[in-house]
N, C-alpha and C positions, 0 to 999 in steps of 0.2 A: 347732601350739601354740607360741606365742612363748616365747622363753627367759625373758622376764620373768614370764609367766603360770606357766610351769613352776617357776620359783624360788619364786613365791608359794605354789604348791601344796605344794612340798616343805617350805617354812617352816611352813605350816599343819599338815602331818602331824607335823612335829617338835613343834609346840606342843600337840598332842593326845596325845603320848606315843609316837609311832612314830618312833624315832630311827634304827634300823637296819632296813632293809626292802629288798625287791626290788620293782620296779614295771614293768609292761608294759601296752601298750594292751589293753583288754578288748573293745572293740567299736567299730565305726563307726556314727555316728548321722546321721540325715537332718536334724537340727537343728544348732544351734551347740554343743550339749552334747557332752562327751567323757567317756569312761569308762576307768578304769585299774584293773587288778587288782594288789593289793598283798599281798605275803607278809611277815608280821612274826612272827618266831619260828615257832610252829606254827599261827598263825592266818592266815586269808585274808580279804581285804576287797575291796570295790569303792569307788573314789573317783569321785564325779561332779564334773566341772568344768563349771560353767554360768556363763559370763561375764555379770555382772549387766547389762551394757548390752544384751544380746540375750535373756537368759533370766532367769526368776524361779523360785527354788527353793521358794518358799512353797507353791504348789499341790501340788508333789510331796510335801512333808512332810505337808500336810493330808490329801490323798487316800490316802497310804500308811497313815496312822493309821486312817482310815475303813475301808479295805479289810481291814486287819488285824482290826478289830473285827467285820467281816462274816464272818470266817473264811477269807479268802483268803490264799494263801501269797505274800507280797510282801516285798521287802527291808526289814529293820529300819534305821531311821535311828539310827546310833550316835553320831555327832558332826555338828555343822553349824555353818557360818559363812555366814549368809544375805547378809551384807554383801559378802563376797568371792565368794560363789557356789560354795562347796565343801561337799560332803556325804560323810561316811564311812558306808558301807552294808554290811550283811551280804551275803555272796556266795551267790547261788542256783545257782552252777555255770556251766558253759560249754556245756551241751548244749541248743542251741535245737531246738525242734520241727522246724524246717525241715531241720536237718542229719540228723535220725534217722528222719523219717517214711518208712514203707514200707507196702506193701500188707498186710503181716502185722501191723504194730503200730498202724496208723492208727485202727482202730476203738476200741482201748482208750485211746489218747492223746486222741482227740477226745471219747470218753465222759468222761474226766477234765476236759477243758476245758469241756464242756457243763455238767457238774455245778458247776464253779466259777463259770461265767457265771450260772447260775440263782441261786446264792448271792448274787451281786452284785445281780442284778435284783430280787430279792424284798425288798430292803431299801428303806425309804423315805428321806426326807431325813435327813441326819446333822447332829447339833448341832455337830460339830467341823469340818464341811466343807460350805459352801453352794455348790452347783454352779450355774453358769449354764445357761440353757435353750438347746437347739438350735433357734434361731429360724429363721423363714423367710428372713430376711436372710442368716444364716450359711449355710444350705443353698444359697441362690442364689449367694452369693459363692464357695462351694467349687466349684460347677459352672462358674462363670466362669473358673476356673483352666484348665480344658480349652480354652475358647475363646481365652483370652489367651496362655497359654504354649505349649500344644501346637499348636493350629491356626495361630495368627498368628505368634508368635515363632519356634517351632521349624520349622514347615512353610511359613510364608509365605502361608497362605491368607487371602483377603480378608475384611473385616469382615462382608460380606453373608451369608457362610455362618454366622458366629457368630450373626447376628441371626435366622436361620431357626430356631435352636434355642431361642429365648426361650420360646415356648409349651411346648416339651418340658420345659424347666427348671421352669417354673411347675407343670406337671402332676406332675412328680416331687416337688417340694417339698410340694404338696398331699397326695400319698399318704404322704409321710413324716410329716406333721403330724397325720394322722388316726389314727396308731397310739398305743397306750398309751405313756405316758412312764415310763422307767426310768433307772437309772444306766447310762451309756454310757461304756465305756473309750475308744473311738474308734480304737484300733489293736490290737484283740484278734486277732492273727494269729501265724503260725508263727515270726516273728523276735522276738516279744515274749513268747513262752511258753517256759519252760525245763523240761526234764525233770528232776524232782527225786525222790529216793528216798522221800520222805514228802510228803503233801499236794500231790501233783502236780495241776496244773502250778505252777511259779513264774511269777508275773505281773510284767512289767516295763512301763515307759514309759506310765504311767497318768496323768500329771500334767495332761493335757488333757481329763480326764473332764468330761462334761456330763450334764444330764437330757435324754434324747432318745428317738427311736423304738426300740421294742422289738426290731425286726429288725436294727438296725444292727450290733451286735457279732456276731450270728449270721452275717451276711454276711461280716464281716471274717474270721471263722474258716473258713467253709465255701466261700467264693468268694475265696480268698486271692490276692493279687496275685503271690505268689511260688511258688505251686504249684496245680495244677488236678487235679480229680477228676471221674470220670464223673457225669452228671446223676443216674442212679439211686442212686448212693451218697450224693450230696449230699441228695437228697430223703429218703433213709432216715435220715440224721443230723438233718435238719430235723424229721422226725417224732419222733425220739428227744428232741430239744430241746423240741418242742411238748408232748409228754406230760409231761415234767418241769416245764416252765414252767406248764402248766395246773394241775398238781397243787399247785404252789407258790402259785397265785393270781395269777401274773403275766399270764396271758392269759384272764381270766374272760370268758365269753361269746363267745369268738373261735373260729371253725371253722378247721380245718387249711387248707382251700383258701384262706381269706382270709389266713391268716398267710403261706402260700407266695406269694401274690400280693404282699403287702407285702415279703417277703424278696427277690423278684426285682427289684422296682422300686427298693427301697432299694439293691440292688447296683448298679443303673445309676447312681444318684446318687453312690455311693461310688467307683465305678471311674472315672467322669468326673473326679472330684476327684483321685484318685490319679494318673491319667495326666497331668493338668496339673501336679501337684506334681513328678512325675518329670522332666518337661520343665523346670520351673523350677529344680530342683536342678542340672541341667546348665548352664543359661544364666546363672543368677544366682549360684550357689554353687560352680561348677566341680566338680560331682560327677556325671560322666557315667555312672557304673556303673548307675544306675537306668534308663537309656534302654532297656536290653535287656528290662526287665519290662513295657514299655508294650504290646507286641502281646498278651501273655498277659492283661494287665489289660483291654484293650478286647475281647479274645475272649470274656470273660464276658458282654459286653453284647449282642452280635449275636443270640444265641438268644432273648433277651427281646424284642428289637425285632421278631422274626419272629412273636411271639405277641400283640403289642399294636399296633394300627393307630395309636394316639396317638404312637407312637415312630417312625413312618415317616420324618419329617424327619431324625431322628438316624441311622437306618439309612443314609440317603443320604450324610450327612456322613461316617460311619464308613467307608463303602466307599472314599471319596476319601482319608481319613486313612490307612487301613491300606495302601492302594496306594502311598502316598508314604513310609511308614516304612522 
């Protein structure tokens, strides 16, 4: 954070009435946004710094209000300066799901997260927040991140290998688009879910929400890029989600086997995207810490390839990629 940006932030905090406070970094973000925790007298807040040249705070504000209306536990926007890119938010604490998940508590924590997710999905369009659709073009461009940044930029693999994946990308996009459309958080995972004493979980990082495939956020949660669980447990949580979503009308006329198929293929699309982003963060943004998460992320894909012959070209490429990581 530049000294100028820090001074602007401090001046803004003074202008909204926080004259004497302590401040420290609250989290690292994969975008250009930065977060700080501020203590003022007996109160505690989060300040978002989103440089306007790279980030737009308006989607965050709009989606936050919509999610609050749906009954989700999200930060309250207490003060904002959209021109400068500063938001003052309520603080949902510092216990990420990722930091506390264990074999003993995971069933309850995921049950809470599934309940919150169904609350999100059962709501239709919001008057206060018009979401873009998860288009075929966006799905394909996300998978291209794997080809461009991980295969070619990071590993130096030739373009012919990337070209061999184009039919696979088309197949995965088709399977995503045949699913029911719902609100999609897009990063509903253990680093964006906070353990809270009431209305657990607290939900963060929702500004990129779209209307998209019903399985997307379930995959983000249960096939997390940052933590893995045995397949039998994942399927049990999928069934728990399926039963709640069916009862809420989110999955009318859908059989569990069909949903599980969507879930697995949606995971392939998402994990290709995530692996590409992790490589891009290293090469473009000088954030190498995410490289260690690539093998786990790609490890979610291989078992799906073994069950679907249409993914055979991807299995061949992944074998090469994993050997070079």
